[in-house]
C-alpha positions as CSV (number, residue, x, y, z in Angstrom):
1,X,109.6,65.8,219.8
2,X,113.7,66.5,220.2
3,X,113.8,64.7,223.1
4,X,117.0,61.9,223.3
5,X,115.9,58.4,223.4
6,X,117.3,56.5,225.7
7,X,120.8,54.6,224.5
8,X,119.4,52.0,224.9
9,X,116.9,51.7,222.5
10,X,116.9,51.2,219.1
11,X,114.4,51.9,217.3
12,X,114.6,50.0,214.6
13,X,115.2,46.0,216.5
14,X,113.6,47.2,219.9
15,X,110.5,45.3,219.4
16,X,112.6,42.1,218.0
17,X,114.4,42.9,221.5
18,X,111.5,42.2,224.1
19,X,109.9,39.1,225.2
20,X,106.8,38.2,227.9
21,X,103.9,39.3,228.6
22,X,105.3,41.6,231.9
23,X,108.5,42.4,229.6
24,X,106.0,43.7,227.5
25,X,103.6,45.8,229.8
26,X,107.1,46.8,231.5
27,X,108.2,47.8,228.0
28,X,104.6,49.5,227.0
29,X,104.5,51.8,231.0
30,X,107.7,52.7,230.0
31,X,107.5,54.6,227.0
32,X,104.5,55.6,226.9
33,X,106.1,57.6,230.6
34,X,108.8,59.0,228.2
35,X,106.0,60.3,225.1
36,X,104.2,62.0,228.0
37,X,107.6,63.8,229.6
38,X,108.7,63.7,226.9
39,X,105.6,66.8,225.5
40,X,105.2,67.5,229.5
41,X,109.0,69.5,228.6
42,X,108.4,71.0,225.7
43,X,108.1,74.6,226.0
44,X,105.7,76.3,224.5
45,X,107.0,79.0,222.2
46,X,109.6,75.6,220.6
47,X,106.1,73.8,219.4
48,X,106.7,75.6,215.7
49,X,110.0,74.8,215.5
50,X,110.8,71.3,213.0
51,X,113.0,68.6,214.9
52,X,113.5,65.2,212.9
53,X,110.9,62.8,213.1
54,X,112.7,58.5,213.5
55,X,113.5,58.3,209.7
56,X,114.8,61.2,208.8
57,X,111.2,63.0,207.9
58,X,111.5,66.9,209.0
59,X,108.4,67.9,211.9
60,X,107.2,70.4,214.2
61,X,106.8,69.2,217.9
62,X,103.2,69.9,217.7
63,X,102.6,67.2,214.6
64,X,104.9,64.8,216.1
65,X,102.2,65.0,219.5
66,X,99.2,64.8,217.6
67,X,100.5,61.7,215.2
68,X,101.3,60.7,219.0
69,X,98.2,61.2,219.9
70,X,96.2,59.5,216.6
71,X,98.2,55.7,217.2
72,X,97.0,56.1,220.3
73,X,93.5,56.5,219.0
74,X,94.9,53.8,216.5
75,X,96.0,51.0,219.1
76,X,93.0,52.1,221.3
77,X,90.4,51.5,219.4
78,X,91.6,48.3,217.7
79,X,91.5,46.6,221.2
80,X,88.6,47.3,221.4
81,X,88.1,45.3,218.4
82,X,89.7,42.2,219.2
83,X,88.5,42.4,222.6
84,X,84.8,42.7,221.4
85,X,85.4,40.3,218.7
86,X,86.5,38.0,221.9
87,X,83.6,38.6,223.8
88,X,85.4,40.2,226.3
89,X,83.1,43.8,227.3
90,X,85.5,46.6,228.1
91,X,85.3,48.4,231.4
92,X,83.8,51.3,230.5
93,X,80.3,49.9,228.4
94,X,79.3,47.8,231.4
């Protein structure tokens, strides 16, 4: 969305640099917080401006937000399916 990634983040190798449940959970929380804060800080008049999406693809900020939302929703669906296939009932289904 035009926000600068923290210097220690290399998107091409990041997933290989984290191990252990606690570290992965912390990284996910930090990543989600970064995404939310980045979205909150985009002025409304800048939503249709084109920025370079990782990988070199141009996209406007609004499109990136929609992509992020659908991506998170896809992961949620996968987690629900995985949990239910292992007889885990999500808290909201109880």
